[in-house]
N, C-alpha and C positions, 0 to 999 in steps of 0.2 A: 471745895476744889474739884472733887469728881464730877460733881453736878456741873460746873462749869468747863470741864473739858468735854462731855457729854453733850453740851449744848453747841461746843464747836462741830463736833460731827454731826451733828443731826443734820443740818442743810446739806451735807455731802450725801447721806443716806437718801434724803429727798430727791437731790439732783439723779443719784443713781437709777432711781426708780424711775423718774421722768426720762431718761437715757433710753430705756428699755423702749418705752412706748413709741419715741420718735425715731428709732433706729430704722436707717434703709437698708435693707439686704443687698446692696449691690450683687454682690456675688452670686447670690440666689436668682436674681433676675435677670444677671447676664445667663446664666446655665437655661432659664428658662427661654431667653431671647435664642439663644442658639439652637433648641431643639425646634423652636417654631420656623426659625428662617431654615433650617434644614428641611422641615416637614413641608413646608411650601414650594422647596426648590428639587425635592426628592426625585421628581419626574427625570429631569435632565441633569441631575448630578451624575458626574462621572467616577468620582472618588467617594470611598466608603472613609468615615473618620473614626479610626481605632480608639476605642476605650482607653483611657489612660490606665496604667497601672497604679497600685495603690503605692502613695508616696506618703511618707513621714512627714508631718506637718513641721515646717521650720521653727526653731526656737529662736525667738526674737527677744533681745533687751534682757534686763535684769529680773531676777527673781522676784524683786520687789515690784517690777512693773506687771510682771505677769499676774501675781498675786492681785494687784490693784484692780487690773482689768478683769479679773474673775470675781473681784468682790464689787464691780460694777454691772455685773451679769452681761457683758458685752465680749465675747469671746469667740476664736474661729469656730470650734465646735458649734456653738449656738447657731452660728450664721450658716452653717452647712447643713444644719438640719431643717432650716426652713422651707417649707414647700409654698410655692408662687403658686396662686391658683389662675390656670389658663385654661379651664376647660367649661366656661360658662357657655350657655347657647348663644350669645350675642360673640364671644370671641371663636367659637368654632366657625360660626357663619361667616366672618370676616376671612378666617384663614382659609376656608372652602373658597370665596370670590377671589382671593389673592392668588391660591393655587392655578383657578381658573384662568386668570390672566397672565399667569406667568409663561405660559406657553407661547404667548405674542409678543411678551415683552423680550425674550429671549433673542429673539433674531436681531432685536433694536441694541441689545448689550454685545451681541456678536459683532455688529455693524459699526459700533462706536457711537451708536447716537444717543445712549442715555449712559448715566453712571450713577455711582451711589454716593451722596453726599455726607459730609462730618454730622449731619443732624438727623440721620436716619431717613432721609428722604430721597426720590430721584428727582435728578435734574436732566434737562437736556445737555447733550456734548455738542457732536458734531453732525447736525442734521443737514449741512449742504449738499449732500451726495443723495439725500432723499426726494423722490418726487413729492408733488403737492399733496396727493392723497395720503402717502406714507408720513409726512410731518403733520398734516391733519391727525392721523391715527396715533403717532406717537404722543402727540401733546395730549389727546384726550385721555390715551390710556395713562400717562403720568399724572395726570389730573386724578383720575379713578384710583390710582395706585396710592397717591399722597394721602387722599381722602381716607381711603381704608386704613393705611399705615396710622395715622392721626387717632382713628376711631380705635384701633387696636390697642393702641399706647394708653388712651385713655379708659378703656374698659378692662384692662389691666390694673391700672390704678385702682378703679373703682372696685373691683372684685376682690382687691387685696385691702383695701380701705387705706391706701396712702393718701396723701394730699397732694390737690393739684398742683402744688409747689414742685412736684418731684417731675413734673413732665420733661423738663430739660434733661434731667438725669437717665429717665427712659428712654428719651431720644438718643442721646449718646450711646448708650448701651445697645441700643438696636442698630445704632450706626455702623458699632462694632462688628457686631454678627454677620451684617448685610454686606460688609468689605470683607470679613473674613472669609465667607462663603462665595464670595465672587471668584468666577473663574479668570484664568490666567488671559491679559488682553483686555478686559473690561476695564472701563474708566471708574478710578475710585479718588474720594479726596481725602485727603489726611487731616489730622486735627489741627494742621497749622493753615488750612483751606487751600493747599496746594493740590493741584489734579495731575494724576500720573494713570499710565495703563498698569495694572497689575502684572 
């Protein structure tokens, strides 16, 4: 009888181990994305973001649920301790490229010609007020920026040994950071696809 009960729990233990291996640390990636975007835009940032005061973690669910999560080795404390690798030579080079381009993009953000979409990339917005040379310039800058952004996302995935299937998640996480760190008056696209001025 005891052997039968043990055999019922054996698949659960195996699943718990697999869960650890495929866990995607979204909160750790979000923290890394925020830091990268802040670093790229630091030159023109007018606000400094104050570090949050220590907060006690919220207690959610029953004691059984918390124990079960601990049993599966997937808990909030574990997720917060994960460090995302963002300092490879390729990632550093992409950040430098984007920093250098930001000074040119800034004027187009200010003029409403470009905006941050919900997928983590730049898009044209109102280019009617630009002359022909400026239109060509902004389109070229968008193309270069989006190429570097996608390369950055893929490098982060590779450096942290995530599977390529997490690219849409990484793009959305970075979209949150790009939009959150946009200045008032810049175009941003919400998660429903609607564009608005921040």
